[in-house]
PAVO-929664 format. One record per residue (C-alpha): x negated, y negated, z. Coordinates in steps of 0.25 Angstrom, whole numbers, padded with zeros to 4 digits, always signed. Example, Ala and Ser with C-alpha at 12.3 -4.5 7.8 and 13.67 -1.06 7.14 Angstrom:
# residues 2
-0049+0018+0031;-0055+0004+0029;
This chain:
# residues 271
+0033-0220+0040;+0018-0222+0042;+0017-0207+0043;+0026-0203+0032;+0021-0193+0022;+0033-0193+0013;+0037-0179+0016;+0051-0180+0020;+0054-0165+0021;+0045-0164+0033;+0047-0177+0039;+0054-0178+0053;+0055-0193+0053;+0068-0200+0048;+0066-0210+0037;+0080-0215+0035;+0088-0207+0025;+0075-0202+0018;+0076-0188+0014;+0065-0178+0008;+0062-0181-0006;+0069-0173-0017;+0061-0163-0025;+0065-0165-0040;+0067-0152-0048;+0061-0152-0062;+0069-0147-0074;+0057-0139-0080;+0044-0132-0076;+0034-0143-0073;+0021-0137-0068;+0013-0149-0064;+0018-0163-0061;+0007-0174-0061;+0009-0188-0056;+0001-0199-0063;+0000-0210-0052;-0007-0223-0048;-0006-0233-0037;-0003-0245-0047;+0002-0247-0061;-0006-0250-0074;-0017-0240-0072;-0012-0230-0083;-0004-0219-0077;+0005-0218-0089;-0007-0217-0098;-0013-0206-0089;+0000-0199-0089;+0001-0200-0104;-0013-0195-0106;-0013-0184-0096;+0000-0178-0101;-0004-0179-0116;-0018-0172-0113;-0011-0161-0105;-0002-0159-0116;-0013-0158-0126;-0019-0147-0118;-0007-0138-0119;+0001-0141-0107;+0016-0145-0106;+0016-0160-0102;+0026-0170-0097;+0027-0184-0092;+0037-0189-0082;+0036-0204-0082;+0039-0208-0068;+0036-0223-0070;+0051-0226-0072;+0050-0241-0072;+0038-0242-0081;+0038-0230-0090;+0027-0230-0101;+0025-0215-0104;+0035-0214-0116;+0028-0225-0124;+0014-0218-0122;+0020-0206-0129;+0028-0214-0140;+0041-0209-0134;+0053-0218-0136;+0065-0209-0137;+0074-0208-0126;+0076-0195-0118;+0089-0187-0118;+0097-0177-0110;+0101-0164-0116;+0113-0164-0106;+0105-0157-0095;+0091-0163-0095;+0083-0175-0100;+0074-0171-0112;+0060-0177-0110;+0054-0185-0121;+0043-0176-0128;+0030-0182-0133;+0024-0178-0147;+0015-0169-0139;+0026-0163-0131;+0025-0170-0118;+0038-0172-0111;+0041-0186-0106;+0051-0192-0097;+0051-0207-0094;+0061-0218-0091;+0058-0225-0104;+0064-0213-0111;+0077-0215-0104;+0079-0230-0105;+0088-0236-0117;+0076-0245-0120;+0062-0241-0116;+0059-0256-0112;+0070-0257-0102;+0065-0259-0088;+0069-0249-0077;+0072-0257-0064;+0076-0246-0054;+0073-0244-0039;+0065-0232-0034;+0077-0222-0031;+0082-0223-0045;+0068-0221-0051;+0066-0209-0042;+0079-0204-0048;+0074-0205-0062;+0062-0197-0058;+0070-0186-0053;+0078-0186-0066;+0065-0186-0074;+0061-0174-0066;+0073-0166-0065;+0082-0170-0077;+0071-0169-0088;+0069-0156-0096;+0054-0154-0093;+0053-0140-0096;+0040-0133-0094;+0029-0144-0091;+0014-0141-0087;+0011-0155-0083;+0021-0167-0080;+0014-0180-0078;+0022-0190-0070;+0018-0205-0073;+0021-0212-0061;+0023-0227-0058;+0012-0234-0050;+0012-0234-0035;+0016-0225-0024;+0031-0229-0023;+0044-0222-0026;+0041-0215-0039;+0028-0208-0035;+0034-0204-0022;+0046-0198-0029;+0037-0190-0039;+0028-0185-0028;+0039-0181-0019;+0049-0175-0029;+0041-0170-0040;+0031-0158-0039;+0018-0166-0042;+0006-0158-0043;-0003-0170-0042;-0006-0184-0047;-0016-0191-0056;-0019-0205-0051;-0022-0216-0061;-0031-0228-0058;-0040-0239-0064;-0054-0243-0060;-0050-0255-0052;-0053-0254-0037;-0039-0260-0034;-0032-0249-0042;-0041-0238-0035;-0035-0243-0022;-0021-0242-0027;-0024-0228-0033;-0028-0223-0019;-0014-0226-0014;-0009-0216-0025;-0019-0206-0020;-0014-0207-0006;+0000-0206-0010;-0003-0193-0017;-0010-0188-0004;+0002-0192+0004;+0012-0185-0005;+0002-0173-0006;+0001-0174-0021;-0013-0171-0026;-0021-0181-0034;-0026-0174-0046;-0034-0185-0052;-0037-0199-0054;-0037-0206-0068;-0044-0220-0069;-0038-0227-0081;-0046-0239-0088;-0058-0233-0081;-0068-0239-0091;-0070-0244-0105;-0079-0236-0115;-0085-0245-0125;-0082-0239-0139;-0096-0243-0144;-0106-0239-0134;-0097-0230-0125;-0101-0237-0112;-0090-0237-0101;-0086-0251-0096;-0078-0251-0083;-0069-0263-0086;-0061-0262-0072;-0074-0259-0064;-0080-0246-0060;-0071-0234-0058;-0066-0230-0044;-0061-0217-0049;-0071-0208-0043;-0071-0215-0029;-0056-0213-0028;-0056-0199-0033;-0067-0196-0023;-0060-0202-0011;-0048-0193-0013;-0054-0181-0018;-0049-0182-0032;-0057-0174-0042;-0051-0177-0056;-0052-0191-0061;-0052-0197-0075;-0056-0210-0081;-0048-0216-0093;-0055-0228-0100;-0050-0240-0106;-0046-0237-0120;-0037-0245-0129;-0032-0232-0136;-0024-0229-0123;-0015-0241-0125;-0015-0238-0140;-0010-0224-0139;+0000-0227-0127;+0006-0239-0135;+0008-0231-0147;+0014-0219-0140;+0002-0210-0143;-0004-0206-0129;-0004-0192-0133;-0013-0195-0145;-0024-0200-0136;-0035-0191-0132;-0035-0193-0117;-0039-0179-0112;-0054-0183-0111;-0051-0192-0099;-0044-0182-0090;-0053-0170-0090;-0053-0167-0075;-0039-0171-0073;-0034-0161-0083;-0042-0150-0076;-0035-0154-0063;-0021-0154-0070;-0023-0140-0077;-0028-0134-0063;-0015-0138-0056;
């Protein structure tokens, strides 16, 4: 187990009844699958997912979101979507935001969006497979997968079973968080998934009166981490009360977030 690279197809060792991970087959033409990940919760993965998918859509690309945070979904609320998804008898029809982003999330399948999802890993993995294979995705240029925190079952399932082109890691300035983010970087390396960029959320607060930047959580470690792992595309998102306002009101698409992601957009468009 110490030397396991998680590639069961080429492994000669016997690990009980373990078999090679199944490759899921999408119902649609999805060109680029981008995972939004972090080593811990509360750093703003869903915010980054919402902003990136909205800005990519504004630039004329066909965008979609697979909310893989099955037990803690928040994407529908950001987009002001509360109607349940339905099936046409063959496939599940994704929800569509006001700007045309296709979205699937566990909260769009529950009778009550406030009901908890108390499931074990294998059941969650089965839902991910359904979200990928049973949803009518159609033609999609960029699908953003909002993943739960950590390096457990869901990220492993996504990395092994979906054709992920790369991941974007979300962090905050604290050194402790930076350490945990390195675990996500190393997991991506282990799974041979490229790290396309790092986004540092809550990076600073810009005074509305004088324009001076205040580093509330301490000086940024973003460049250090990026340099260590050879990651060229980075972004800094400031502390801004408007983020909470637009998310709470279900209007994430109305927020002008493109200015924060310049280099990362260039990386995505060159895939």
